[in-house]
C-alpha positions in Angstrom: 35.6 -16.9 11.7 33.7 -15.8 8.6 31.4 -18.9 8.8 30.6 -18.1 12.5 29.6 -14.5 11.5 27.4 -15.8 8.7 25.7 -18.2 11.2 25.3 -15.4 13.7 23.9 -13.0 11.1 21.5 -15.6 9.9 20.3 -16.4 13.4 20.1 -12.7 14.2 18.0 -12.0 11.2 15.6 -14.8 11.9 15.2 -13.6 15.5 14.7 -10.1 14.3 12.0 -11.0 11.8 10.3 -13.2 14.3 10.3 -10.4 16.9 8.9 -8.0 14.3 5.8 -10.1 13.8 5.3 -10.9 17.4 3.6 -9.0 20.2 7.0 -8.5 21.9 8.0 -6.1 19.2 6.7 -3.0 21.1 8.9 -4.0 24.1 12.1 -4.9 22.2 12.3 -2.6 19.2 14.3 0.2 21.1 16.7 -2.4 22.5 17.2 -3.8 18.9 17.8 -0.3 17.6 20.3 0.4 20.3 22.2 -2.8 19.4 22.2 -2.0 15.7 23.1 1.6 16.4 26.6 0.4 17.4 27.2 0.3 13.6 27.4 4.1 13.6 23.9 5.1 12.6 21.7 7.2 14.8 19.2 5.3 16.9 16.2 7.2 15.6 17.2 6.4 12.0 17.6 2.7 12.9 14.2 2.8 14.6 12.7 4.2 11.4 14.3 1.6 9.3 13.1 -1.2 11.6 9.6 0.1 11.5 9.7 0.5 7.7 10.9 -3.1 7.4 8.3 -4.3 9.9 5.4 -2.6 8.0 6.7 -4.1 4.7 7.0 -7.5 6.3 3.5 -7.4 7.8 2.1 -6.3 4.4 4.0 -9.1 2.6 2.6 -11.6 5.1 -0.9 -10.3 4.9 -0.9 -10.3 1.1 0.7 -13.8 0.9 3.9 -12.5 -0.6 6.4 -15.0 0.8 9.1 -13.9 -1.6 9.0 -10.3 -0.3 8.9 -11.5 3.3 12.0 -13.7 2.6 13.7 -10.8 0.9 13.3 -8.6 3.9 15.0 -11.3 6.1 17.8 -11.6 3.5 18.3 -7.8 3.7 18.6 -7.9 7.4 20.9 -10.9 7.3 23.2 -9.0 4.9 23.1 -5.9 7.0 23.9 -7.8 10.2 26.8 -9.6 8.5 28.2 -6.3 7.4 27.9 -4.9 10.9 29.5 -8.0 12.4 32.4 -7.8 10.0 33.1 -4.2 10.8 32.4 -4.5 14.6 33.0 -8.0 15.9 32.1 -6.8 19.4 28.5 -6.5 18.1 28.3 -10.3 18.3 27.8 -10.4 22.0 25.2 -7.7 21.9 23.4 -9.4 19.1 23.3 -12.7 21.0 21.9 -10.8 24.0 18.7 -9.9 22.1 15.7 -11.7 23.5 14.6 -14.8 21.7 11.0 -14.9 20.8 9.0 -16.6 23.6 8.9 -20.4 23.4 5.7 -21.6 22.1 5.0 -18.4 20.2 3.2 -19.4 17.0 2.4 -17.2 14.0 0.1 -18.7 11.4 -0.8 -17.1 8.1 -3.8 -18.3 6.2 -3.8 -17.4 2.5 -5.7 -18.5 -0.5 -8.9 -17.7 -2.4 -11.3 -18.3 0.4 -13.1 -15.1 1.2 -14.6 -16.3 4.5 -14.8 -19.5 6.4 -14.2 -21.2 9.6 -10.6 -21.7 10.9 -9.8 -23.7 13.9 -6.4 -23.9 15.4 -5.8 -26.1 18.4 -3.4 -28.5 19.9 -6.1 -30.9 20.7 -9.9 -30.9 20.3 -12.1 -33.5 21.9 -15.9 -33.8 21.8 -16.7 -30.6 20.0 -19.7 -30.0 17.7 -19.5 -27.2 15.1 -22.6 -25.7 13.7 -22.3 -24.1 10.3 -24.7 -23.3 7.5 -24.7 -25.9 4.7 -25.5 -23.5 1.8 -23.6 -20.4 3.0 -26.8 -18.9 4.5 -27.4 -18.4 8.2 -29.4 -21.1 9.7 -27.1 -23.0 12.0 -27.7 -26.4 10.5 -25.3 -29.0 12.0 -22.7 -30.5 9.7 
């Protein structure tokens, strides 16, 4: 039973973190807080904790701090495991949380580049990109 709870806590934390960085967060955060409130906390307190975690997560992602982002997920996995151990009925509610939409993609670009062109696509055919060769405007084709 313990292994099942660990798997559920891990899956729940991954889903929670993915929801926090998605556009769906606005729609699901109160439902998440309601589910987590079953552990005995007040829903407003849980909402504040979720928003604090989300802000820290977004800051970590924006600053390229993968270690901090991973630590936030570990914190939620630990918290979910504790809640599941004290209230096994929470498992059903946790599993009812919406999964992030299929096809939702989050990409983070980090590094020392201050500006530049980024293209993300599933498939590009027959495109011409015009960019300055020397960093000045001029539209010279590359």
